[in-house]
GUNULO-855734 format. One record per residue: residue number from 1; residue in three letters; chain; z, x, y of N, C-alpha, C in turn. Coordinates in steps of 0.02 Angstrom, whole numbers, plus 50000, padded with zeros to 5 digits. Layout:
<zaros>
ZARO     n   res   chain      nz      nx      ny     caz     cax     cay      cz      cx      cy
ZARO   NUM   ALA       A       Z       X       Y       Z       X       Y       Z       X       Y
...
</zaros>
This chain:
<zaros>
ZARO     n   res   chain      nz      nx      ny     caz     cax     cay      cz      cx      cy
ZARO     1   UNK       A   48736   53007   50474   48774   52977   50421   48789   52904   50435
ZARO     2   UNK       A   48810   52891   50498   48825   52822   50517   48762   52780   50517
ZARO     3   UNK       A   48708   52809   50537   48644   52772   50539   48623   52752   50468
ZARO     4   UNK       A   48633   52798   50420   48615   52782   50351   48657   52724   50324
ZARO     5   UNK       A   48722   52725   50340   48766   52671   50317   48745   52604   50348
ZARO     6   UNK       A   48728   52605   50411   48708   52544   50445   48643   52517   50415
ZARO     7   UNK       A   48595   52562   50401   48532   52542   50371   48544   52515   50301
ZARO     8   UNK       A   48587   52548   50262   48602   52526   50194   48637   52458   50194
ZARO     9   UNK       A   48683   52448   50241   48719   52385   50245   48672   52329   50265
ZARO    10   UNK       A   48627   52343   50312   48578   52293   50333   48531   52275   50276
ZARO    11   UNK       A   48509   52325   50238   48465   52313   50181   48500   52272   50128
ZARO    12   UNK       A   48563   52288   50114   48602   52251   50064   48612   52178   50087
ZARO    13   UNK       A   48627   52168   50151   48637   52100   50177   48572   52060   50173
ZARO    14   UNK       A   48516   52092   50188   48451   52058   50183   48434   52039   50112
ZARO    15   UNK       A   48448   52084   50065   48433   52069   49994   48478   52013   49969
ZARO    16   UNK       A   48541   52015   49988   48588   51963   49967   48568   51895   49996
ZARO    17   UNK       A   48547   51894   50059   48525   51831   50090   48463   51804   50054
ZARO    18   UNK       A   48419   51847   50035   48359   51826   49999   48375   51796   49932
ZARO    19   UNK       A   48422   51826   49896   48442   51801   49831   48476   51732   49838
ZARO    20   UNK       A   48522   51726   49887   48557   51663   49896   48510   51608   49920
ZARO    21   UNK       A   48462   51623   49961   48416   51573   49986   48369   51548   49931
ZARO    22   UNK       A   48354   51587   49884   48308   51567   49831   48344   51552   49767
ZARO    23   UNK       A   48399   51516   49769   48439   51504   49709   48410   51449   49665
ZARO    24   UNK       A   48356   51417   49686   48323   51368   49643   48347   51297   49652
ZARO    25   UNK       A   48386   51282   49704   48409   51213   49715   48354   51176   49753
ZARO    26   UNK       A   48332   51122   49724   48278   51082   49754   48309   51028   49800
ZARO    27   UNK       A   48277   51012   49854   48301   50957   49896   48290   50890   49860
ZARO    28   UNK       A   48335   50842   49872   48329   50777   49840   48332   50722   49892
ZARO    29   UNK       A   48309   50662   49872   48315   50604   49916   48385   50575   49909
ZARO    30   UNK       A   48401   50528   49953   48465   50493   49950   48467   50450   49887
ZARO    31   UNK       A   48523   50454   49851   48531   50414   49791   48583   50360   49806
ZARO    32   UNK       A   48563   50296   49802   48607   50240   49816   48649   50225   49754
ZARO    33   UNK       A   48716   50224   49763   48761   50208   49708   48817   50164   49735
ZARO    34   UNK       A   48822   50103   49712   48878   50059   49729   48879   50036   49800
ZARO    35   UNK       A   48937   50007   49818   48947   49981   49885   48960   50037   49935
ZARO    36   UNK       A   48952   50025   49999   48969   50075   50049   49044   50089   50047
ZARO    37   UNK       A   49064   50148   50069   49135   50166   50070   49172   50120   50117
ZARO    38   UNK       A   49233   50104   50098   49276   50063   50141   49337   50104   50156
ZARO    39   UNK       A   49349   50116   50219   49406   50158   50239   49457   50119   50278
ZARO    40   UNK       A   49492   50155   50321   49545   50124   50361   49515   50073   50409
ZARO    41   UNK       A   49554   50023   50422   49533   49971   50469   49540   49998   50540
ZARO    42   UNK       A   49502   49970   50585   49506   49991   50655   49575   49974   50682
ZARO    43   UNK       A   49611   50022   50712   49678   50009   50738   49677   49952   50789
ZARO    44   UNK       A   49725   49908   50784   49732   49852   50831   49689   49792   50814
ZARO    45   UNK       A   49643   49799   50767   49600   49743   50748   49637   49698   50699
ZARO    46   UNK       A   49631   49632   50706   49664   49588   50657   49635   49599   50587
ZARO    47   UNK       A   49679   49600   50539   49659   49612   50470   49654   49545   50435
ZARO    48   UNK       A   49596   49530   50407   49585   49465   50374   49592   49474   50299
ZARO    49   UNK       A   49653   49489   50278   49668   49497   50208   49743   49492   50198
ZARO    50   UNK       A   49762   49473   50138   49833   49473   50119   49846   49539   50085
ZARO    51   UNK       A   49899   49573   50105   49919   49636   50074   49979   49622   50030
ZARO    52   UNK       A   49969   49624   49964   50022   49610   49916   50041   49674   49880
ZARO    53   UNK       A   50103   49680   49860   50126   49741   49826   50147   49724   49755
ZARO    54   UNK       A   50115   49760   49708   50131   49751   49637   50152   49817   49607
ZARO    55   UNK       A   50187   49813   49550   50210   49873   49516   50154   49906   49477
ZARO    56   UNK       A   50161   49971   49470   50119   50011   49426   50162   50071   49406
ZARO    57   UNK       A   50143   50110   49355   50187   50164   49332   50194   50220   49383
ZARO    58   UNK       A   50231   50211   49433   50242   50262   49484   50269   50232   49548
ZARO    59   UNK       A   50281   50168   49548   50307   50135   49607   50270   50071   49621
ZARO    60   UNK       A   50254   50059   49683   50217   50001   49704   50149   50021   49731
ZARO    61   UNK       A   50102   49977   49726   50035   49989   49752   50012   49927   49790
ZARO    62   UNK       A   49983   49938   49850   49958   49880   49887   49892   49854   49858
ZARO    63   UNK       A   49885   49789   49859   49823   49756   49838   49801   49711   49895
ZARO    64   UNK       A   49738   49717   49914   49711   49675   49968   49673   49617   49938
ZARO    65   UNK       A   49688   49558   49962   49651   49498   49942   49619   49470   50005
ZARO    66   UNK       A   49554   49456   50003   49520   49430   50062   49549   49363   50085
ZARO    67   UNK       A   49547   49352   50152   49570   49289   50181   49523   49270   50238
ZARO    68   UNK       A   49527   49208   50259   49484   49184   50314   49511   49205   50382
ZARO    69   UNK       A   49576   49219   50386   49608   49237   50450   49664   49287   50435
ZARO    70   UNK       A   49696   49310   50487   49753   49355   50478   49807   49318   50438
ZARO    71   UNK       A   49839   49352   50391   49889   49322   50347   49958   49341   50371
ZARO    72   UNK       A   50001   49291   50376   50070   49302   50398   50115   49317   50337
ZARO    73   UNK       A   50175   49342   50351   50223   49353   50298   50240   49287   50263
ZARO    74   UNK       A   50242   49232   50302   50257   49167   50273   50204   49146   50222
ZARO    75   UNK       A   50142   49167   50232   50088   49150   50186   50082   49200   50128
ZARO    76   UNK       A   50098   49263   50141   50088   49315   50090   50141   49313   50035
ZARO    77   UNK       A   50203   49298   50052   50256   49299   50001   50242   49247   49945
ZARO    78   UNK       A   50223   49185   49961   50206   49138   49907   50148   49163   49863
ZARO    79   UNK       A   50099   49197   49892   50045   49227   49851   50073   49279   49803
ZARO    80   UNK       A   50119   49320   49828   50150   49371   49786   50187   49339   49728
ZARO    81   UNK       A   50222   49284   49741   50262   49251   49689   50219   49223   49632
ZARO    82   UNK       A   50154   49213   49645   50109   49191   49592   50092   49247   49544
ZARO    83   UNK       A   50105   49309   49562   50092   49366   49519   50022   49393   49526
ZARO    84   UNK       A   50007   49447   49490   49940   49476   49494   49888   49430   49461
ZARO    85   UNK       A   49827   49431   49488   49773   49392   49456   49745   49432   49397
ZARO    86   UNK       A   49697   49404   49362   49670   49438   49302   49642   49507   49315
ZARO    87   UNK       A   49599   49517   49366   49573   49585   49379   49630   49635   49394
ZARO    88   UNK       A   49682   49612   49429   49739   49656   49444   49778   49673   49381
ZARO    89   UNK       A   49786   49624   49336   49819   49637   49272   49780   49687   49230
ZARO    90   UNK       A   49714   49680   49231   49671   49726   49193   49680   49797   49219
ZARO    91   UNK       A   49691   49804   49284   49703   49870   49314   49773   49897   49298
ZARO    92   UNK       A   49814   49858   49264   49881   49881   49244   49935   49863   49294
ZARO    93   UNK       A   49920   49820   49342   49971   49800   49391   50013   49744   49362
ZARO    94   UNK       A   50076   49741   49383   50122   49691   49359   50172   49672   49414
ZARO    95   UNK       A   50210   49620   49402   50262   49598   49448   50328   49596   49411
ZARO    96   UNK       A   50380   49619   49443   50447   49614   49414   50484   49554   49442
ZARO    97   UNK       A   50451   49514   49483   50483   49454   49509   50484   49399   49456
ZARO    98   UNK       A   50541   49367   49445   50544   49314   49395   50511   49251   49420
ZARO    99   UNK       A   50491   49207   49374   50467   49141   49393   50526   49104   49425
ZARO   100   UNK       A   50514   49070   49480   50569   49038   49516   50559   48963   49519
ZARO   101   UNK       A   50611   48928   49497   50611   48855   49504   50650   48840   49567
ZARO   102   UNK       A   50617   48813   49616   50650   48799   49679   50607   48825   49736
ZARO   103   UNK       A   50632   48813   49795   50594   48828   49856   50610   48897   49883
ZARO   104   UNK       A   50558   48933   49903   50566   48997   49938   50548   48985   50011
ZARO   105   UNK       A   50591   49008   50056   50579   48999   50128   50574   49068   50160
ZARO   106   UNK       A   50520   49079   50198   50510   49142   50233   50510   49127   50308
ZARO   107   UNK       A   50553   49162   50345   50559   49153   50417   50550   49221   50451
ZARO   108   UNK       A   50507   49224   50503   50496   49287   50538   50524   49283   50609
ZARO   109   UNK       A   50544   49342   50634   50566   49350   50703   50535   49415   50729
ZARO   110   UNK       A   50555   49437   50786   50529   49499   50815   50548   49559   50771
ZARO   111   UNK       A   50501   49583   50730   50514   49640   50687   50560   49627   50628
ZARO   112   UNK       A   50572   49563   50613   50617   49547   50557   50587   49491   50514
ZARO   113   UNK       A   50608   49491   50452   50588   49438   50405   50650   49419   50364
ZARO   114   UNK       A   50661   49355   50355   50713   49330   50311   50679   49292   50254
ZARO   115   UNK       A   50692   49313   50192   50665   49279   50134   50723   49248   50095
ZARO   116   UNK       A   50723   49181   50091   50775   49145   50056   50746   49122   49989
ZARO   117   UNK       A   50778   49145   49935   50754   49132   49867   50802   49086   49830
ZARO   118   UNK       A   50778   49048   49781   50820   49004   49742   50855   49039   49683
ZARO   119   UNK       A   50878   49100   49695   50913   49138   49642   50956   49191   49675
ZARO   120   UNK       A   51000   49222   49635   51044   49275   49659   51002   49338   49670
ZARO   121   UNK       A   50993   49357   49734   50949   49413   49750   50977   49480   49726
ZARO   122   UNK       A   51041   49484   49712   51070   49547   49689   51049   49562   49617
ZARO   123   UNK       A   51023   49511   49582   51001   49522   49513   50929   49545   49508
ZARO   124   UNK       A   50893   49548   49565   50824   49574   49565   50824   49649   49555
ZARO   125   UNK       A   50775   49674   49521   50768   49747   49512   50748   49778   49579
ZARO   126   UNK       A   50759   49843   49587   50735   49876   49649   50660   49867   49659
ZARO   127   UNK       A   50621   49868   49606   50549   49858   49613   50534   49788   49637
ZARO   128   UNK       A   50567   49737   49609   50557   49668   49630   50576   49658   49703
ZARO   129   UNK       A   50632   49687   49724   50653   49683   49794   50600   49713   49840
ZARO   130   UNK       A   50577   49771   49820   50528   49804   49864   50460   49771   49862
ZARO   131   UNK       A   50443   49737   49808   50381   49697   49809   50386   49646   49866
ZARO   132   UNK       A   50442   49611   49871   50452   49562   49923   50454   49594   49993
ZARO   133   UNK       A   50493   49648   49999   50501   49681   50064   50435   49709   50089
ZARO   134   UNK       A   50399   49745   50048   50336   49776   50070   50283   49724   50084
ZARO   135   UNK       A   50278   49671   50043   50230   49619   50055   50244   49585   50121
ZARO   136   UNK       A   50307   49568   50134   50325   49534   50197   50311   49580   50257
ZARO   137   UNK       A   50330   49644   50252   50323   49690   50309   50251   49707   50325
ZARO   138   UNK       A   50206   49706   50276   50136   49726   50287   50090   49668   50303
ZARO   139   UNK       A   50118   49609   50314   50077   49551   50335   50107   49527   50401
ZARO   140   UNK       A   50069   49486   50438   50086   49467   50506   50159   49453   50520
ZARO   141   UNK       A   50192   49499   50555   50261   49491   50577   50261   49500   50653
ZARO   142   UNK       A   50291   49453   50691   50292   49461   50764   50327   49525   50785
ZARO   143   UNK       A   50306   49553   50841   50340   49611   50869   50300   49674   50869
ZARO   144   UNK       A   50243   49675   50836   50198   49733   50836   50231   49798   50813
ZARO   145   UNK       A   50281   49795   50770   50311   49855   50741   50268   49880   50683
ZARO   146   UNK       A   50268   49945   50670   50235   49969   50610   50271   49940   50549
ZARO   147   UNK       A   50235   49927   50494   50267   49896   50435   50329   49935   50411
ZARO   148   UNK       A   50330   50000   50419   50386   50040   50395   50450   50027   50435
ZARO   149   UNK       A   50444   49994   50493   50502   49981   50535   50524   49908   50534
ZARO   150   UNK       A   50486   49865   50500   50504   49794   50495   50563   49788   50447
ZARO   151   UNK       A   50616   49754   50469   50676   49745   50429   50674   49677   50394
ZARO   152   UNK       A   50683   49679   50328   50678   49618   50288   50746   49606   50255
ZARO   153   UNK       A   50770   49544   50261   50832   49524   50228   50815   49475   50173
ZARO   154   UNK       A   50843   49489   50114   50835   49444   50056   50900   49405   50048
ZARO   155   UNK       A   50894   49340   50039   50953   49298   50033   50942   49247   49978
ZARO   156   UNK       A   50996   49234   49941   50991   49183   49888   51048   49189   49839
ZARO   157   UNK       A   51068   49132   49810   51122   49132   49762   51189   49150   49794
ZARO   158   UNK       A   51196   49136   49860   51258   49153   49894   51266   49226   49909
ZARO   159   UNK       A   51213   49265   49900   51216   49338   49911   51161   49358   49961
ZARO   160   UNK       A   51168   49416   49990   51120   49440   50039   51108   49515   50030
ZARO   161   UNK       A   51045   49536   50035   51027   49607   50036   50993   49617   50104
ZARO   162   UNK       A   51032   49642   50154   51008   49644   50223   50968   49707   50241
ZARO   163   UNK       A   50929   49701   50295   50896   49757   50329   50860   49806   50283
ZARO   164   UNK       A   50818   49779   50239   50780   49822   50193   50715   49845   50227
ZARO   165   UNK       A   50696   49907   50213   50633   49936   50236   50589   49948   50176
ZARO   166   UNK       A   50524   49944   50186   50477   49953   50131   50481   50024   50103
ZARO   167   UNK       A   50494   50029   50037   50494   50093   50002   50451   50084   49940
ZARO   168   UNK       A   50388   50105   49944   50341   50094   49890   50358   50135   49827
ZARO   169   UNK       A   50405   50181   49832   50425   50221   49773   50480   50187   49734
ZARO   170   UNK       A   50502   50128   49755   50557   50094   49722   50543   50085   49648
ZARO   171   UNK       A   50595   50093   49609   50588   50084   49537   50571   50149   49502
ZARO   172   UNK       A   50557   50202   49541   50543   50267   49512   50610   50300   49497
ZARO   173   UNK       A   50619   50330   49438   50684   50361   49422   50705   50409   49477
ZARO   174   UNK       A   50770   50406   49494   50798   50449   49545   50798   50417   49614
ZARO   175   UNK       A   50770   50358   49622   50770   50324   49686   50831   50278   49689
ZARO   176   UNK       A   50865   50279   49746   50924   50238   49755   50905   50165   49766
ZARO   177   UNK       A   50945   50120   49739   50934   50049   49750   50965   50029   49817
ZARO   178   UNK       A   50939   49977   49849   50968   49955   49913   51039   49931   49903
ZARO   179   UNK       A   51078   49934   49958   51146   49909   49955   51146   49833   49956
ZARO   180   UNK       A   51199   49804   49932   51203   49731   49926   51267   49707   49958
ZARO   181   UNK       A   51263   49652   49997   51322   49622   50026   51319   49547   50019
ZARO   182   UNK       A   51378   49514   50014   51377   49441   50007   51352   49407   50070
ZARO   183   UNK       A   51321   49350   50062   51297   49311   50119   51357   49282   50156
ZARO   184   UNK       A   51353   49276   50223   51410   49247   50260   51418   49174   50246
</zaros>
């Protein structure tokens, strides 16, 4: 009885393998479509691009712009203040940062960034604040901290929003806005 079951099971497995092997799928050559995939950068390698953060319906999204050398926070923030370029606008990206008349000063330290703006920083939306914070934190900041640990202080108009961390979900309903304190 057991021998019959074993023979039947072996015959069934052989028939099933034959059916699956002859399913009619023909082999094909490689089909070239578009550019090669671009993935994560090699850890520790200098990144030759500016990483800017713009709004989209769901929070913030990083945008990479090519550069000749590694981009510092001091260089990236002024690029952000210019707003998205035409291709980025076509993709639906936007900036909540207002046009600013006056000088913006960006100063970096070990794991910290201070951004001084010519306006009251407490009047910026959470999305606008995080555009600045994430852009500064994800571009060259001394100290080799991960961007999520870089502390950014926004200052302007006699007010200060200290020790902000990048939160790309900012502006999404249900997200808390950063705390605000007056500048000393």
